[in-house]
C-alpha positions in Angstrom: 21.4 -0.4 10.4 18.0 0.0 12.1 16.8 -3.2 10.4 19.6 -5.4 11.6 19.5 -3.7 15.1 15.7 -4.7 15.2 16.6 -8.3 14.3 19.1 -8.4 17.1 16.6 -7.0 19.6 13.8 -9.3 18.4 16.2 -12.3 19.1 17.0 -10.9 22.5 13.3 -10.4 23.2 12.5 -14.0 22.2 15.4 -15.2 24.5 14.0 -13.1 27.4 10.5 -14.4 26.9 11.8 -17.9 26.8 13.8 -17.3 30.1 10.7 -15.8 31.8 8.5 -18.6 30.7 10.9 -21.1 32.1 11.0 -19.1 35.4 7.1 -19.1 35.5 7.2 -22.8 35.0 9.7 -23.2 37.9 7.6 -21.1 40.3 4.5 -23.0 39.3 6.2 -26.3 40.2 7.5 -24.8 43.5 4.0 -23.6 44.3 2.3 -26.9 43.4 4.8 -28.8 45.7 4.1 -26.3 48.5 7.6 -24.9 48.6 6.4 -21.3 48.1 3.3 -19.7 49.4 0.4 -19.0 47.0 0.7 -15.3 47.7 4.3 -15.3 46.6 3.5 -17.4 43.6 0.7 -15.1 42.5 2.9 -12.1 43.0 5.9 -13.5 41.0 3.7 -15.0 38.4 1.9 -11.6 37.8 5.2 -9.8 37.5 6.6 -12.3 35.0 3.3 -12.1 33.0 3.5 -8.3 32.9 7.2 -8.5 31.7 6.3 -10.9 29.0 3.4 -8.8 27.9 5.6 -5.7 27.7 8.2 -7.7 25.7 5.6 -9.0 23.3 4.3 -5.5 22.6 7.9 -4.3 21.9 8.5 -7.2 19.6 5.2 -6.5 17.7 6.3 -2.9 17.4 9.7 -3.9 16.0 8.2 -6.3 13.5 5.9 -3.6 12.4 8.8 -1.3 11.8 10.5 -4.0 9.7 7.4 -4.3 7.6 7.3 -0.5 7.1 11.0 -0.7 6.1 10.2 -3.4 3.6 7.4 -1.3 2.0 9.7 1.8 1.9 12.5 -0.3 0.3 9.9 -1.5 -2.3 8.7 2.0 -3.0 12.3 3.2 -3.5 12.9 0.4 -6.0 9.7 1.3 -7.8 10.8 5.0 -7.8 14.3 4.0 -9.1 12.7 2.0 -11.9 10.5 4.9 -12.9 13.2 7.5 -12.8 15.5 5.2 -15.0 13.0 5.4 -17.8 14.5 7.3 -20.7 11.2 8.0 -22.3 7.7 9.0 -21.3 5.5 6.0 -20.4 2.6 6.2 -22.9 1.8 2.6 -23.2 1.9 -0.7 -21.2 5.5 -1.8 -20.4 5.5 -5.5 -19.6 9.1 -5.4 -18.4 8.4 -2.5 -15.9 5.1 -4.2 -14.9 7.0 -7.5 -14.1 9.7 -5.7 -12.1 7.2 -3.7 -10.0 4.1 -5.8 -9.5 4.4 -8.8 -7.3 0.8 -10.2 -7.7 -2.7 -9.3 -8.8 -5.7 -11.0 -7.2 -9.4 -10.6 -7.5 -10.9 -11.0 -4.0 -14.4 -10.4 -5.2 -16.4 -9.6 -8.3 -16.2 -6.0 -7.4 -12.5 -5.6 -6.5 -9.0 -6.0 -7.9 -6.0 -6.1 -5.5 -2.5 -5.2 -6.8 0.5 -6.0 -4.6 3.7 -4.3 -5.5 7.3 -5.3 -4.6 7.9 -4.5 -0.9 4.4 -5.5 0.1 2.5 -2.3 -0.7 -1.0 -3.3 -1.8 -3.8 -1.3 -3.5 -7.4 -2.5 -3.8 -9.4 -1.0 -6.6 -13.1 -1.0 -7.1 -14.3 -2.3 -10.4 -17.1 0.0 -11.8 -20.3 -1.7 -13.0 -19.6 -0.9 -16.6 -16.2 -2.6 -16.5 -17.2 -5.8 -14.9 -17.6 -9.0 -16.8 -21.1 -10.1 -17.2 -22.1 -13.4 -15.8 -24.3 -15.4 -18.1 
């Protein structure tokens, strides 16, 4: 419910930002044609810019919450997979691995990055003794 509410609010914010941007363009044109004074233009333009800035901050926060929800959802799915196991996990399980790990990358010769479902990522340092030797 929170996630769908966030989506609705993000759409509202996008619409509000678009309307404020249109209003800013309008007062800029009015100022350039001399219809409104520069002081009025500056005051209105600053107020609009502050509103847009506040809305963008709120939008960023909501998007961050959605990312957190995605990670939590992924962690819950991993937890469910692990609790469904009918036996102790004593060896590599290719099926479980395929269902929980999204991608593995090697960003450098000293690191291994594992991204799980839901976007949770872990970077592991590779000890010297475990690294491949370049010849």
